[in-house]
N, C-alpha and C positions, 0 to 999 in steps of 0.2 A: 170294199172287198179286199181281203188279205191276198196278196200276190207273192209269187216266188219269182225273183228276178235273177237272171244269170248275166254277169258282166265279164266277158273275156278281156284281159288286160285291166282288171279291176283294181290292181295296186298301182296303176299308172296315175298320172296327173288328172286327166278328165274322169277316168273310171272311178277313182276314189271319191271325187266330189259327187258323182252320180249315185254311187252306193250310199253315201251318207244321206242324200236327199230322199232316197226311197226308204231308208231305215227310219228317218224322222217322220215320214208319212205313214209309218206303221207296217211296212211290208218286210218280207224276208229276202235277204240278198245272199247270193252265192257268187264268189269271185274265183276265177282261175287266172294265174299269172306266173310266168317263169322268171320274173324279176330281171329280165335282160335290160329293160329300160325302166320298168316299174320299181317300186321300193316299198319294203315293209314299213318304212317310216311314214309313208303317205296314209297308211291305214291303222297305224299304231293307236291313235287316239280313238278310232272307231272300235277296235278290239278291246280297248280298256274301258269303254263306256258301258256301265252295268245295264243301261236301258236296252242295249243292242245284244246283250250276251247270248241269247238263244236264237237270234234272228240273223246273225252274220257268220257266214261260213267261208273259210279261205282255203283254197287248194293251191299249193305251190307246185305247179307242173306245167307242161307245155300243152297247147291246144292240139298238138300232133298226137297226144295220147288219146286215141279214139275210144278206148274202153272207158276212160274217165269222162270224156266229153259225152259219150252216150248216156252215162249215168246222170250227168248234170243237166243236159238238155231235157232228158226224160223227166227229171224232178220239177223243172221250172216251167212257167207258162210264157215267159217273155225273155228274149235274149238280146243283149246289146253286144255286138262284136266290135270291140275297140282294140283288141290285141293286134299290134302291127309294129313294124319297124318305124321309129319316129326320129325326127331331127336330121337336118342336112348332114351334119358331121357323122352321125352314126351310120347313115345310109351309105355315104361315100366310103366310109371305113369298112363296111360290111355289105358289099353289093350283092353277093350270092345269097346269104342268109336273109337279107331284106326281101328279095324277090320271092324266095321260097316261103317265108313267113306270111307274106301278104297273099300270095295266090293259093298255095296249098292249105294254109290255115282257113281262108275263107271258103274254100271248097269243102272242107270238113264241116265247118259250122253250118253252111247252107244245106248240105246233104242231110245232116242230123235234124235240123229244124224242119226240113221238108218231110222227113220220116215221121216225126211226131206232130207235124202241122203246128209249129210254134211261131208266134210273131217274132220277127227279128229286125233289128236295125243295124245296117252296115255303116261304119264311119269311113268315109273317103276323105279327100283332101282338095283344097283349092289348087294344088299343083297339077291336078288333072286337066286344068285349063291350058297348060303348056305355055307357049310363047305368045301370050296375048298382051297387048298394051292398051286395048280399049277399056272403057269403064262406063257403067258397071258391067260385070260379067254375069251373063244369064245362063241358066242351066242348058238351054238349047243351042248355045253358041258352038260354032265349029272349033276344032282343036288342032293346034299345030305343035308338034314336038321337034326337038333337035335330033341329030343323028344318033344311031345306036352306039357310036363311039364315045358319046358324052354321057358318062355314067349317071349324071343328075336325073336323066329322063327315065332311067330304069324304075325308079320309085313311082313316078307319075304314071307310067304305063302299067305297072303292076296293080296300082290302085284302080286304074280305069278298067282293067280286066275284072277286078272285083265287082265293079259297077255292072259291067256287062253280064256277069254271072248272076248277080242279084236280079237284074231285070229279066234275064232269061228264065229264071225259076218262077218269077211272078207270071210271065206270059205263058209258060208251058204248064205250070201246075197250080197257078193262083196262090202260091205261097205269099203270106202277108209280110212282105219285106219292104222296108223304107231305106233309102240311101241318102246320106248327108255329106256334103262337101264342106268341111270346116276351114274357116279362114283365120289362122293365127290365134288360136285360143290361148289366153293367158290368165294369170291370177295366182293366188297363194298356192304354195306347194310345187309350183313348176320349177324345174331345175334348169340351169344354164349349161349343164354338162354336155348336152348333145347339140349345142349351137343355138339354143333359144335366145332370141335377141334381148327381150326386155329384162329377164333376170340377170343376164350377163352385164348389161349396161348399168342396172341398178347396183349390183355388187361392186362393180368398178368405181362407180360414182361415190358410193358410201365409203370406199377406201381411199378416195382421192387419187385413184390411179388413172392413167390415160384410158379413155374409152375407145376401144378398138372398133372402128367402122370399116367393114369390108367393102371393097370397091370404092366408088366416089361418093357414096351415100345418097345418090339421087333416086335410087330405087324406092318405090312407095308401097306401103302396106296399110291394111286396116287391122285392128285388134279387137277381140271379143272376150268379155269376161266369162270365165268358166261357169260361173253361177247362172248366167243367162243361157249359155250353151246347154247346160243340164236341163233347164226348164224347157227348152225347145225340144231336146231329145225325148223327154218324158211325154210331151204332148204329141209329138209326131208318131211315136210308136203306137198310140191309140187313135190315130186318125186314118181310117180306111182310105180316104182320098189320097193319102200320101204313099200308099203301097204301089210298088212298081215305078216310083218317081225318084228322081235325083233332086235334092233340095239344098240350096246354099244356106249356111248359117254363118253370118259374119257381122262385123261391126260397122260403125257409122262414119268414122272420121279417117280420111286418107291422109297419111303423113309420110314424108321422106324419112329414111333411116337417119340421115344427118340431123334433121329437125327433131326427131325422136330423142336422139342422144342429147341435144342441146336442151330440150325440155326436161329431161331427167336430171341433168346437171343443175338446172335452175330449181327444180322441185326439191332436190336433196341438199341444196346449198353447198354443192361440191366445188372444189378447186380443180377438178379434172379438166384436162384438155382433150380434144379429139385427135385421134391417131388413125389416119387412113392407111389401110393395108390392102395392097393388090390381091385379088382373089387367088392368083397363082401361088402366093406365099402361104395361103391358108389351106387351099384345096388343091386337087390335082390340076395339071395344066389344061385338062379338057373341060373344066368346070364352066357352067353357063348359068347365069342368074335370070330371074324374071324381073323386068323393069317395073311392073305395076301389077297389083292384085287388089281389086275393089269389087265386092259382091253386089249384085242386085238381091234384095231380100223380099221382093214383091211376092214371089211364089210362096215363100215361107209364111208371110203375113196372111196371104189369101187362104192358106191351108189351116193355120192354127190361131189366127187372129192377132198375133203379135210377132215381134222380131226384136233382136237385141237393140237396146237404146242407151246403155251406159256410155257416157262419153269417156274419151281417153284420159282426161285428167283424173276422173274417179278411179279408173282402172289402175293407173300408175300409182296413185296414192295408196291403194289397197296393197299393191305388190311391195311398195317401199316399206309400208308399215309391217308387213309380214316378214320381210327380209331383215329388218331391224330387230324384230322380236326374236327371230331365229339366231341372230348373232349374239344375243345377250347370254 
């Protein structure tokens, strides 16, 4: 069945991959993006592909333009709300607009989806787990945040409010809304501009520059390939059992940031050395990091029958290959 898909933030890293997957499956895709963190470069190859010529529609505008959003949500049958402030650096540099974008933007999207009764998926974040050190993190776990004086937590709490809004719409109006917490999605086309760790490390390694590790490097993360994330998003939006639910999408291998940097040096054959930089030299004095972030994907697997499985070596090799090609 031919479908019309709306992706807010569709010129962003995840949004552009999702758009391309739907187009390759024969559907029509509408994208709205204000290019604050997205880029036309992410979708240039899609716009230039003759096979997608009449099925890919791009609007450069803000989701705060309710007239345009009314038109787009009305046209489409499925909505992916990916537009949000992204990246630790961007969020700390733009605290007010980040909060407004996340909360007000989601309010507009959910209100319009409810008006037209359209299926919608909200992208949330693993940061919503707050100051957890247990692993794996399950969707029903309690959450602890730092004080309001520590601006890092403004992003996490604004995304948590998005989740509460989505769940409230489901419970009060039965709006078909699914919510996902993404754990460090990576892959080709991701920029290091906003503090994303893997593209930054790879670029530094390929230039034989010192790899800048923030803090002592003992903090651990898992990483998920954007291709597998897109597959999960496409499946969840069509899974009624996922509506009104929060679902983790994350990778399989836990690794410290120091070990990640060392692995990238080895994979690129780089002569780079590690340079450890205290957080206060990079961020504001009130910055607080999360020591560990590892997802349980049992709920995801039970809902859609699969979960991300690509190992970190494959993910890193894909990113290294892409960045090398871009540098040519």
